[in-house]
C-alpha positions as semicolon CSV with decimal commas, in nm:
position;residue;x (nm);y (nm);z (nm)
1;X;1,980;-0,762;3,740
2;X;1,629;-0,904;3,770
3;X;1,544;-0,639;4,030
4;X;1,609;-0,372;3,765
5;X;1,366;-0,531;3,522
6;X;1,046;-0,326;3,488
7;X;0,744;-0,486;3,648
8;X;0,552;-0,486;3,319
9;X;0,825;-0,705;3,169
10;X;0,799;-0,945;3,463
11;X;0,426;-0,970;3,390
12;X;0,493;-1,128;3,050
13;X;0,826;-1,308;3,092
14;X;0,670;-1,645;3,174
15;X;0,425;-1,632;2,884
16;X;0,481;-1,942;2,669
17;X;0,519;-1,887;2,296
18;X;0,378;-2,123;2,033
19;X;0,616;-2,326;1,821
20;X;0,652;-2,214;1,461
21;X;0,749;-2,363;1,125
22;X;0,891;-2,195;0,815
23;X;0,643;-2,195;0,527
24;X;0,620;-2,074;0,170
25;X;0,320;-1,960;-0,031
26;X;0,317;-1,934;-0,409
27;X;0,141;-1,669;-0,616
28;X;0,075;-1,663;-0,988
29;X;0,318;-1,406;-1,125
30;X;0,459;-1,255;-1,442
31;X;0,807;-1,104;-1,413
32;X;1,003;-0,871;-1,641
33;X;1,368;-0,973;-1,636
34;X;1,515;-0,675;-1,826
35;X;1,379;-0,343;-1,693
36;X;1,574;-0,127;-1,939
37;X;1,446;-0,325;-2,236
38;X;1,090;-0,298;-2,104
39;X;1,119;0,081;-2,079
40;X;1,266;0,099;-2,429
41;X;0,990;-0,115;-2,579
42;X;0,711;0,072;-2,401
43;X;0,841;0,408;-2,519
44;X;0,912;0,287;-2,872
45;X;0,552;0,170;-2,907
46;X;0,393;0,487;-2,763
47;X;0,317;0,770;-3,005
48;X;0,307;1,021;-2,719
49;X;0,682;0,982;-2,668
50;X;0,724;1,184;-2,989
51;X;0,638;1,487;-2,774
52;X;1,000;1,477;-2,656
53;X;1,196;1,713;-2,882
54;X;1,570;1,780;-2,906
55;X;1,685;2,053;-2,671
56;X;1,386;2,032;-2,436
57;X;1,443;2,030;-2,060
58;X;1,241;1,740;-1,921
59;X;1,150;1,696;-1,554
60;X;1,110;1,331;-1,451
61;X;0,942;1,253;-1,121
62;X;1,086;1,025;-0,854
63;X;0,887;0,925;-0,547
64;X;0,971;0,799;-0,200
65;X;0,849;0,441;-0,233
66;X;1,061;0,129;-0,268
67;X;0,959;0,054;-0,626
68;X;1,099;-0,270;-0,768
69;X;1,424;-0,206;-0,961
70;X;1,368;0,167;-0,907
71;X;1,720;0,288;-0,998
72;X;1,732;0,066;-1,309
73;X;1,395;0,189;-1,435
74;X;1,472;0,554;-1,369
75;X;1,815;0,525;-1,531
76;X;1,658;0,366;-1,838
77;X;1,394;0,640;-1,860
78;X;1,660;0,911;-1,831
79;X;1,862;0,741;-2,107
80;X;1,560;0,719;-2,337
81;X;1,487;1,090;-2,293
82;X;1,850;1,183;-2,352
83;X;1,864;0,960;-2,661
84;X;1,592;1,177;-2,813
85;X;1,811;1,483;-2,774
86;X;1,641;1,628;-2,467
87;X;1,796;1,727;-2,134
88;X;1,639;1,523;-1,851
89;X;1,656;1,599;-1,482
90;X;1,483;1,436;-1,186
91;X;1,262;1,611;-0,932
92;X;1,165;1,444;-0,604
93;X;0,785;1,417;-0,616
94;X;0,696;1,300;-0,268
95;X;0,482;1,566;-0,102
96;X;0,601;1,610;0,257
97;X;0,817;1,298;0,278
98;X;1,185;1,327;0,363
99;X;1,098;1,556;0,652
100;X;0,949;1,809;0,407
101;X;1,294;1,948;0,320
102;X;1,484;1,954;-0,009
103;X;1,786;1,790;0,153
104;X;1,573;1,524;0,318
105;X;1,405;1,432;-0,009
106;X;1,740;1,402;-0,189
107;X;1,868;1,185;0,096
108;X;1,558;0,966;0,076
109;X;1,618;0,908;-0,296
110;X;1,980;0,816;-0,219
111;X;1,857;0,560;0,034
112;X;1,655;0,408;-0,250
113;X;1,964;0,389;-0,471
114;X;1,884;0,698;-0,679
115;X;2,172;0,946;-0,706
116;X;2,296;1,166;-0,988
117;X;2,590;0,931;-1,042
118;X;2,359;0,631;-1,078
119;X;2,090;0,777;-1,304
120;X;2,314;0,999;-1,516
121;X;2,134;1,332;-1,482
122;X;2,087;1,613;-1,229
123;X;1,849;1,587;-0,933
124;X;1,685;1,923;-0,865
125;X;1,532;1,911;-0,521
126;X;1,338;2,202;-0,378
127;X;1,027;2,257;-0,172
128;X;0,950;2,571;-0,373
129;X;0,619;2,563;-0,558
130;X;0,411;2,786;-0,782
131;X;0,035;2,820;-0,786
132;X;-0,114;2,706;-1,115
133;X;-0,476;2,774;-1,019
134;X;-0,745;2,738;-0,757
135;X;-1,035;2,497;-0,728
136;X;-1,395;2,616;-0,704
137;X;-1,371;2,610;-0,324
138;X;-1,065;2,837;-0,331
139;X;-0,812;2,561;-0,263
140;X;-0,471;2,642;-0,409
141;X;-0,324;2,395;-0,659
142;X;0,056;2,391;-0,630
143;X;0,332;2,263;-0,860
144;X;0,702;2,200;-0,802
145;X;0,880;2,505;-0,944
146;X;1,153;2,309;-1,122
147;X;0,895;2,089;-1,292
148;X;0,675;2,383;-1,386
149;X;0,967;2,570;-1,544
150;X;1,077;2,270;-1,753
151;X;0,975;2,232;-2,116
152;X;0,801;1,906;-2,033
153;X;0,717;1,671;-1,746
154;X;0,722;1,291;-1,743
155;X;0,544;1,123;-1,453
156;X;0,711;0,804;-1,332
157;X;0,558;0,592;-1,057
158;X;0,430;0,252;-0,954
159;X;0,054;0,197;-0,984
160;X;-0,099;0,026;-0,680
161;X;-0,393;0,033;-0,437
162;X;-0,390;0,313;-0,182
163;X;-0,364;0,230;0,185
164;X;-0,651;0,451;0,304
165;X;-0,916;0,483;0,034
166;X;-1,078;0,319;-0,269
167;X;-1,127;0,526;-0,585
168;X;-1,088;0,496;-0,965
169;X;-0,733;0,633;-0,925
170;X;-0,543;0,553;-0,607
171;X;-0,162;0,540;-0,576
172;X;0,010;0,600;-0,906
173;X;0,057;0,864;-1,171
174;X;-0,249;1,077;-1,087
175;X;-0,159;1,093;-0,718
176;X;0,205;1,170;-0,796
177;X;0,092;1,459;-1,015
178;X;-0,156;1,600;-0,763
179;X;0,022;1,536;-0,431
180;X;0,382;1,438;-0,506
181;X;0,456;1,733;-0,734
182;X;0,260;1,963;-0,503
183;X;0,540;1,916;-0,247
184;X;0,458;1,986;0,117
185;X;0,225;2,280;0,051
186;X;0,031;2,103;-0,222
187;X;0,009;1,779;-0,026
188;X;-0,121;1,973;0,273
189;X;-0,391;2,134;0,060
190;X;-0,497;1,799;-0,084
191;X;-0,523;1,641;0,262
192;X;-0,674;1,943;0,438
193;X;-1,033;1,812;0,427
194;X;-0,935;1,476;0,575
195;X;-0,831;1,142;0,429
196;X;-1,180;1,053;0,303
197;X;-1,178;1,355;0,071
198;X;-0,828;1,293;-0,069
199;X;-0,944;1,097;-0,377
200;X;-1,177;1,384;-0,470
201;X;-0,892;1,635;-0,463
202;X;-0,646;1,398;-0,630
203;X;-0,884;1,388;-0,924
204;X;-0,956;1,762;-0,934
205;X;-0,595;1,869;-0,892
206;X;-0,460;1,615;-1,139
207;X;-0,709;1,725;-1,405
208;X;-0,620;2,091;-1,357
209;X;-0,247;2,015;-1,381
210;X;-0,296;1,803;-1,692
211;X;-0,483;2,096;-1,846
212;X;-0,243;2,373;-1,741
213;X;0,102;2,213;-1,702
214;X;0,334;2,061;-1,961
215;X;0,281;1,696;-1,874
216;X;0,390;1,487;-2,174
217;X;0,301;1,139;-2,053
218;X;0,337;0,900;-1,763
219;X;0,544;0,586;-1,733
220;X;0,381;0,349;-1,486
221;X;0,482;0,014;-1,345
222;X;0,279;-0,272;-1,203
223;X;0,436;-0,526;-0,969
224;X;0,357;-0,889;-0,899
225;X;0,298;-1,049;-0,561
226;X;0,674;-1,097;-0,511
227;X;0,753;-0,723;-0,528
228;X;0,893;-0,775;-0,879
229;X;0,840;-0,577;-1,197
230;X;0,549;-0,723;-1,394
231;X;0,454;-0,448;-1,639
232;X;0,582;-0,117;-1,778
233;X;0,328;0,103;-1,953
234;X;0,333;0,448;-2,113
235;X;0,013;0,653;-2,070
236;X;-0,052;0,966;-2,274
237;X;-0,139;1,277;-2,076
238;X;-0,450;1,324;-2,292
239;X;-0,637;1,046;-2,108
240;X;-0,399;0,967;-1,826
241;X;-0,648;0,930;-1,542
242;X;-0,881;0,701;-1,736
243;X;-0,594;0,501;-1,887
244;X;-0,440;0,435;-1,546
245;X;-0,749;0,267;-1,401
246;X;-0,720;-0,082;-1,561
247;X;-0,364;-0,106;-1,431
248;X;-0,482;-0,023;-1,079
249;X;-0,721;-0,319;-1,102
250;X;-0,436;-0,537;-1,226
251;X;-0,213;-0,423;-0,940
252;X;-0,485;-0,500;-0,687
253;X;-0,530;-0,851;-0,826
254;X;-0,152;-0,903;-0,810
255;X;-0,114;-0,816;-0,442
256;X;0,020;-1,076;-0,201
257;X;-0,191;-1,167;0,100
258;X;-0,187;-1,346;0,429
259;X;-0,286;-1,715;0,390
260;X;-0,638;-1,674;0,524
261;X;-0,962;-1,759;0,347
262;X;-1,011;-1,924;0,006
263;X;-0,716;-1,891;-0,233
264;X;-0,945;-1,788;-0,519
265;X;-1,124;-1,516;-0,319
266;X;-1,052;-1,154;-0,419
267;X;-0,900;-1,076;-0,077
268;X;-0,785;-1,258;0,235
269;X;-1,046;-1,321;0,503
270;X;-1,021;-1,476;0,848
271;X;-0,890;-1,434;1,200
272;X;-0,545;-1,432;1,357
273;X;-0,455;-1,419;1,723
274;X;-0,111;-1,266;1,662
275;X;0,078;-1,124;1,366
276;X;0,450;-1,058;1,412
277;X;0,599;-0,814;1,159
278;X;0,979;-0,807;1,159
279;X;1,015;-0,469;0,987
280;X;0,797;-0,173;0,907
281;X;0,911;0,105;0,676
282;X;0,845;0,345;0,392
283;X;0,985;0,109;0,128
284;X;0,720;-0,147;0,222
285;X;0,427;0,093;0,241
286;X;0,363;0,463;0,279
287;X;0,205;0,372;0,611
288;X;0,494;0,152;0,728
289;X;0,270;-0,156;0,716
290;X;0,028;-0,189;0,426
291;X;-0,330;-0,179;0,560
292;X;-0,435;-0,378;0,252
293;X;-0,239;-0,667;0,406
294;X;-0,306;-0,624;0,778
295;X;-0,659;-0,483;0,727
296;X;-0,613;-0,207;0,985
297;X;-0,734;0,106;0,807
298;X;-0,732;0,465;0,932
299;X;-1,062;0,556;0,767
300;X;-1,399;0,433;0,890
301;X;-1,510;0,418;0,527
302;X;-1,265;0,132;0,475
303;X;-1,428;-0,085;0,744
304;X;-1,610;-0,303;0,485
305;X;-1,271;-0,391;0,337
306;X;-1,133;-0,516;0,671
307;X;-1,196;-0,886;0,612
308;X;-0,900;-1,000;0,824
309;X;-0,920;-0,955;1,202
310;X;-0,589;-0,960;1,389
311;X;-0,625;-0,959;1,767
312;X;-0,267;-0,845;1,837
313;X;0,008;-0,716;1,609
314;X;0,372;-0,687;1,719
315;X;0,614;-0,480;1,507
316;X;0,981;-0,538;1,586
317;X;1,193;-0,294;1,387
318;X;1,197;0,014;1,161
319;X;1,387;-0,037;0,835
320;X;1,709;0,169;0,807
321;X;1,595;0,303;0,469
322;X;1,301;0,477;0,637
323;X;1,533;0,745;0,778
324;X;1,347;0,750;1,108
325;X;1,001;0,781;0,954
326;X;0,813;0,532;1,170
327;X;0,483;0,650;1,023
328;X;0,227;0,379;1,087
329;X;0,381;0,218;1,394
330;X;0,050;0,298;1,563
331;X;-0,115;0,022;1,361
332;X;0,071;-0,221;1,586
333;X;-0,040;-0,305;1,939
334;X;0,313;-0,345;2,072
335;X;0,658;-0,249;1,942
336;X;1,016;-0,286;2,062
337;X;1,241;-0,030;2,229
338;X;1,469;-0,027;1,925
339;X;1,178;0,063;1,698
340;X;1,086;0,345;1,936
341;X;1,450;0,461;1,942
342;X;1,449;0,488;1,562
343;X;1,138;0,710;1,569
344;X;1,229;1,054;1,429
345;X;0,966;1,310;1,527
346;X;1,077;1,551;1,254
347;X;1,006;1,294;0,982
348;X;0,697;1,136;1,136
349;X;0,520;1,450;1,251
350;X;0,569;1,635;0,920
351;X;0,409;1,343;0,739
352;X;0,120;1,313;0,987
353;X;0,043;1,684;0,998
354;X;0,043;1,708;0,620
355;X;-0,180;1,403;0,572
356;X;-0,405;1,508;0,868
357;X;-0,397;1,145;0,988
358;X;-0,250;1,205;1,333
359;X;-0,295;0,844;1,443
360;X;0,000;0,767;1,215
361;X;0,228;0,950;1,458
362;X;0,125;0,763;1,773
363;X;0,338;0,505;1,950
364;X;0,193;0,178;2,088
365;X;0,304;-0,013;2,396
366;X;0,685;-0,040;2,397
367;X;0,862;-0,352;2,525
368;X;1,240;-0,388;2,567
369;X;1,304;-0,654;2,303
370;X;1,153;-0,897;2,054
371;X;1,081;-1,168;2,310
372;X;0,888;-0,945;2,549
373;X;0,704;-0,773;2,262
374;X;0,584;-1,105;2,122
375;X;0,503;-1,233;2,471
376;X;0,291;-0,924;2,538
377;X;0,101;-0,982;2,214
378;X;0,045;-1,351;2,286
379;X;-0,050;-1,292;2,652
380;X;-0,324;-1,045;2,555
381;X;-0,452;-1,197;2,229
382;X;-0,755;-1,363;2,389
383;X;-0,681;-1,715;2,268
384;X;-0,839;-1,988;2,480
385;X;-0,501;-2,165;2,499
386;X;-0,213;-1,931;2,416
387;X;0,012;-2,228;2,341
388;X;-0,229;-2,292;2,053
389;X;-0,248;-1,930;1,941
390;X;-0,298;-1,871;1,569
391;X;0,021;-1,680;1,495
392;X;0,198;-1,574;1,176
393;X;0,536;-1,407;1,145
394;X;0,619;-1,210;0,827
395;X;0,932;-1,013;0,730
396;X;0,726;-0,707;0,626
397;X;0,393;-0,643;0,452
398;X;0,544;-0,633;0,102
399;X;0,722;-0,969;0,088
400;X;0,491;-1,252;0,188
401;X;0,633;-1,552;0,003
402;X;0,805;-1,685;0,315
403;X;0,646;-1,675;0,657
404;X;0,643;-1,862;0,985
405;X;0,318;-2,019;1,106
406;X;0,232;-2,151;1,449
407;X;0,149;-2,514;1,522
408;X;-0,225;-2,447;1,547
409;X;-0,237;-2,315;1,190
410;X;-0,043;-2,590;1,015
411;X;-0,329;-2,839;0,956
412;X;-0,532;-2,588;0,753
413;X;-0,227;-2,445;0,577
414;X;-0,107;-2,788;0,463
415;X;-0,437;-2,822;0,276
416;X;-0,404;-2,480;0,112
417;X;-0,322;-2,485;-0,263
418;X;0,019;-2,338;-0,338
419;X;0,131;-2,358;0,025
420;X;0,429;-2,555;0,156
421;X;0,546;-2,622;0,509
422;X;0,923;-2,616;0,461
423;X;1,057;-2,693;0,806
424;X;0,987;-2,873;1,128
425;X;0,821;-2,706;1,421
426;X;1,072;-2,518;1,636
427;X;1,079;-2,288;1,932
428;X;1,116;-1,917;1,874
429;X;1,486;-1,843;1,925
430;X;1,626;-1,517;2,058
431;X;1,977;-1,376;2,074
432;X;2,015;-1,055;2,269
433;X;1,713;-0,842;2,187
434;X;1,630;-1,012;1,856
435;X;1,420;-1,298;1,723
436;X;1,665;-1,500;1,511
437;X;1,473;-1,786;1,348
438;X;1,619;-1,732;1,001
439;X;1,464;-1,638;0,670
440;X;1,590;-1,813;0,354
441;X;1,906;-1,646;0,221
442;X;1,744;-1,560;-0,112
443;X;1,468;-1,370;0,069
């Protein structure tokens, strides 16, 4: 059996791994317990919701991200529109995601818990678009045909920092309008000048669509550091881009972080020898792993924001809900064979070609299992004593309350405000191909 083992696995199999302890970090957080009530209150208080008239057909957008309580929020929004006598329907607004097919986008919504039976209205999925104008440089501005033919459009999305650029409007309602509702063709246009120019075209396209399309208002959400609903806000289409900006700043302040650098600093800062990420996936970040957490950005313009340096990053698994879209695996240094096996070229390549960020479609070093992947990362991390490597293990880049920290990190972490070491030091345990040191059941 050992003779069949690849030589590169033999090169790492005797690499010792540091002991780890389960830890918990606390973040200040506001949480909304009743999503439906929050939607009702936000819409009751917003004068712009009076634009909904009986008999109108209303297109409501739904994206591809794992928004907190997504089905509950969307169901509540549909009910509020129907209660005003209108006829709501949902359109997938996710650019090229879902393999850039109508069926793939419907399937992606279903993976997120959004089906016609759940939300109580039709889902009209199509990649067909209409041109609503051209920019000064001749670039076509595209709009989902179903949305364009409706009597009104309601934008629904989470507001959060983008993974590849900084701008007054990043990920949220403006981007959903410009890229999401542009479908594959519109998203391709917006990305055609490269990722650094995307915020320019998000702004230009969104403003043209607000001027020429029947956008009534946007319903945005902000989440806390625990991936929980913290705010629901209605923004009138009249000043949507400007009104969204304070909530982007709030979302940025709410983000979780790795426990590096001063707690009261705006962002994490420091060095790690190894970061182990159990799962990557689209519900955690559009790039599989959020660069705002791991500080590995695809744009050189984001270099000043990379205040965390991670020598080696091992990613162990692609989430089932990603439907094979392993976009962003390239941000790791080493992955497992099962992550590679889940890689669907159709999904990944469509996304990468549309965004023009081809590095997203690359595959790092592949090791047979979790043990050898982590050993490869530890062996090559450059630590003076790899038994004392500064290592963190996280479940994904969205949920950072619980994590495992190596022995070398515990002295500084015990002194960190809001940080608890919950368990004793233990060896990393493996069963079959998997790392099995458990996460708390409530996680």
